C-alpha positions as CSV (number, residue, x, y, z in Angstrom):
1,X,98.6,95.7,96.6
2,X,102.0,96.5,97.1
3,X,103.2,93.0,96.0
4,X,102.1,90.1,94.3
5,X,100.8,87.0,95.7
6,X,99.9,83.2,95.3
7,X,98.9,83.0,92.7
8,X,100.8,85.3,90.4
9,X,104.0,83.9,91.5
10,X,106.6,83.2,88.5
11,X,108.8,81.2,91.1
12,X,108.3,78.0,93.8
13,X,109.2,80.2,96.7
14,X,109.1,83.3,95.7
15,X,105.5,84.6,96.8
16,X,104.6,88.1,96.8
17,X,107.3,89.9,93.9
18,X,107.2,93.2,94.3
19,X,104.4,95.4,92.1
20,X,104.4,99.2,93.3
21,X,107.3,101.1,93.0
22,X,108.5,102.8,95.9
23,X,107.4,106.5,95.1
24,X,104.4,105.4,94.0
25,X,103.8,103.7,97.7
26,X,105.3,107.4,99.2
27,X,103.0,108.9,96.8
28,X,99.5,107.2,97.8
29,X,100.5,107.8,101.4
30,X,101.7,111.1,101.4
31,X,98.2,112.0,99.6
32,X,96.0,109.6,102.1
33,X,97.9,110.9,104.8
34,X,97.2,115.0,104.0
35,X,93.2,113.5,104.0
36,X,94.0,112.1,107.3
37,X,93.3,108.8,106.5
38,X,95.4,105.7,106.9
39,X,96.7,103.1,104.7
40,X,96.7,99.6,104.8
41,X,98.4,97.3,101.8
42,X,98.4,94.3,101.1
43,X,102.3,92.7,101.4
44,X,103.2,89.1,101.3
45,X,106.9,89.4,100.8
46,X,110.2,90.8,103.4
47,X,110.8,93.2,100.3
48,X,107.3,94.8,100.3
49,X,106.9,95.0,104.0
50,X,110.0,96.8,104.2
51,X,109.0,99.2,100.9
52,X,105.5,99.5,103.0
53,X,106.7,100.9,106.3
54,X,110.4,102.6,104.7
55,X,107.2,104.8,102.1
56,X,104.4,105.7,104.8
57,X,101.9,102.6,105.1
58,X,100.3,102.1,108.4
59,X,99.0,98.4,108.6
60,X,100.4,95.6,106.8
61,X,97.8,93.1,105.8
62,X,98.9,89.6,105.8
63,X,102.6,90.3,105.8
64,X,106.5,88.1,105.6
65,X,109.0,87.3,108.1
66,X,111.1,90.2,109.3
67,X,114.3,90.7,109.7
68,X,115.6,93.6,112.4
69,X,115.1,96.3,110.3
70,X,111.6,95.4,109.5
71,X,110.9,95.0,113.1
72,X,112.8,98.7,113.9
73,X,110.8,100.1,110.5
74,X,107.5,98.9,112.3
75,X,108.3,100.4,115.8
76,X,109.8,104.0,114.1
77,X,106.4,104.3,112.0
78,X,103.9,103.4,114.7
79,X,102.4,101.0,112.0
80,X,100.7,97.7,112.6
81,X,100.9,94.0,111.5
82,X,96.8,92.5,110.5
83,X,97.4,88.8,110.3
84,X,95.3,86.9,107.8
85,X,96.0,83.1,108.2
86,X,92.5,82.4,107.2
87,X,93.4,83.6,103.7
88,X,96.4,81.2,103.6
89,X,95.6,77.7,104.7
90,X,93.1,76.9,102.1
91,X,96.0,77.2,99.3
92,X,98.7,75.9,102.2
93,X,96.5,73.0,103.6
94,X,94.0,71.5,101.7
95,X,94.4,68.8,99.4
96,X,95.4,70.3,96.1
97,X,91.9,67.9,94.7
98,X,89.9,70.7,96.3
99,X,91.9,73.6,96.2
100,X,93.0,73.0,92.4
101,X,96.0,74.7,93.4
102,X,99.2,73.6,91.7
103,X,102.2,72.0,93.1
104,X,103.7,75.7,93.5
105,X,100.9,77.5,94.6
106,X,100.5,75.4,97.7
107,X,104.1,75.6,98.4
108,X,103.9,79.0,98.0
109,X,100.6,79.5,99.7
110,X,103.0,77.5,102.7
111,X,105.3,80.3,102.3
112,X,102.6,83.0,102.8
113,X,101.5,81.4,106.0
114,X,104.2,80.6,107.6
115,X,105.3,84.2,106.7
116,X,102.0,85.9,108.4
117,X,103.1,83.5,111.3
118,X,106.5,84.8,111.9
119,X,105.7,88.4,111.0
120,X,102.7,87.9,113.7
121,X,105.4,86.0,116.5
122,X,108.6,89.0,115.9
123,X,105.9,92.0,115.9
124,X,104.2,90.5,119.0
125,X,107.3,89.8,120.8
126,X,108.8,93.0,120.3
127,X,105.5,95.3,121.5
128,X,104.5,96.0,117.6
129,X,100.5,96.2,117.5
130,X,98.6,93.1,115.2
131,X,95.5,92.8,114.3
132,X,93.2,89.8,112.9
133,X,91.6,89.6,109.0
134,X,90.1,87.3,107.3
135,X,90.5,88.3,103.6
136,X,86.9,88.0,103.0
137,X,86.5,87.2,99.1
138,X,89.3,85.0,98.9
139,X,88.9,81.7,97.9
140,X,86.9,79.2,101.0
141,X,86.6,82.7,102.9
142,X,83.3,83.6,104.6
143,X,81.8,86.2,106.3
144,X,80.8,84.9,109.1
145,X,83.9,82.9,109.6
146,X,85.7,85.4,111.9
147,X,86.3,82.8,114.9
148,X,88.2,80.4,112.7
149,X,90.7,83.5,112.4
150,X,90.8,84.2,115.7
151,X,91.3,80.3,116.2
152,X,94.2,80.3,113.6
153,X,96.1,83.1,116.1
154,X,95.8,80.7,118.8
155,X,97.0,77.9,117.4
156,X,99.3,79.0,115.2
157,X,101.0,81.9,117.0
158,X,100.6,80.2,120.6
159,X,98.4,82.9,122.1
160,X,95.8,82.0,124.8
161,X,92.4,82.7,124.4
162,X,91.8,85.5,126.4
163,X,95.0,87.1,124.5
164,X,93.1,86.2,120.7
165,X,89.4,87.6,121.9
166,X,91.4,90.7,123.4
167,X,93.3,91.2,120.0
168,X,89.8,90.4,117.4
169,X,88.1,92.9,119.7
170,X,90.0,96.1,121.6
171,X,93.2,95.5,119.8
172,X,91.4,95.7,116.0
173,X,89.3,98.8,117.5
174,X,92.8,100.2,118.4
175,X,94.5,99.6,115.1
176,X,91.2,101.1,113.4
177,X,91.7,104.5,115.8
178,X,87.8,103.6,116.8
179,X,88.5,102.1,120.5
180,X,87.4,105.5,121.8
181,X,83.4,104.0,120.0
182,X,84.2,100.2,120.7
183,X,85.7,97.5,120.7
184,X,85.0,96.5,124.9
185,X,82.6,96.9,127.3
186,X,82.9,100.1,128.6
187,X,80.7,102.6,129.8
188,X,80.0,105.6,126.8
189,X,81.4,103.1,124.1
190,X,78.9,101.8,121.5
191,X,77.0,98.4,122.7
192,X,78.9,96.2,120.2
193,X,78.9,92.6,121.3
194,X,78.3,88.9,120.7
195,X,76.4,86.3,123.3
196,X,77.3,82.3,122.9
197,X,76.0,79.6,124.9
198,X,79.4,78.4,125.6
199,X,82.4,79.9,126.7
200,X,85.5,80.9,124.4
201,X,87.8,81.3,126.9
202,X,88.1,77.9,127.5
203,X,87.1,76.7,123.6
204,X,87.0,79.2,121.1
205,X,84.9,77.2,118.5
206,X,82.0,78.1,121.3
207,X,82.5,81.6,119.1
208,X,81.2,79.0,115.7
209,X,77.5,79.1,117.4
210,X,76.1,82.6,118.1
211,X,73.0,83.1,120.0
212,X,72.5,86.8,120.0
213,X,74.4,90.3,118.7
214,X,74.2,93.3,119.7
215,X,75.0,96.2,117.4
216,X,75.2,99.7,118.8
217,X,72.3,99.0,121.2
218,X,70.4,96.8,118.5
219,X,69.4,93.7,119.4
220,X,69.2,90.3,117.3
221,X,67.9,87.2,118.6
222,X,69.2,84.0,117.2
223,X,70.7,85.2,114.0
224,X,70.1,83.3,110.8
225,X,73.1,83.7,108.3
226,X,73.2,81.8,104.9
227,X,75.8,79.1,105.6
228,X,78.1,77.3,103.4
229,X,78.3,73.5,104.1
230,X,80.9,72.3,101.6
231,X,83.5,75.0,102.5
232,X,82.9,74.4,106.0
233,X,83.2,70.5,105.9
234,X,86.9,71.4,104.3
235,X,87.4,73.9,106.6
236,X,87.4,71.5,109.3
237,X,89.5,69.1,108.2
238,X,92.2,71.7,108.6
239,X,94.2,70.5,111.6
240,X,94.4,73.4,114.5
């Protein structure tokens, strides 16, 4: 948590206040890298992204509008952004009577959402890896709604359905350093896949209706997932 976020922001238009001094970031990254571990960090402001990249963070979770210096740091460090549009959408797009957000929190939620989008677009244009995540645990994010993140990426960032699917699978696996094990249907890799009735290349909402799952070669037919109807109803209202 290098920066704060929407809920702890003290000023309108200034979410993502820097919380962790650069020397703390450097020390944490140095120790993690000494142990052979990558570092992912919550960052929601341009200053936070710069501090994170300058001091060794490998993946920027969320992101913010980058300038040329930040894009240069991404390239030099071999870092990636993991877009988490799902985390920002409820605060930015829900009616405040539903989200219970203050006017300032909704405004700052929109700042964060636009920052994630602009960071993803700029990184893609510059050839910098972008992954997809949900920040599950935040309000209105379920453990079964990754399909929404894929669709948000398509809609808000202007990528094709095919590229959105690639990003969520092999792209994510590469960022996590496990693309030799999973992420694509390749001989020798783990059999990790889903089966849907519809074709997600035509409509990403097909991912919402999963009929089979194979995980590490084990088949699960007609998987039963406990749904949250009230949550889904509000998310379905978001135009995307």
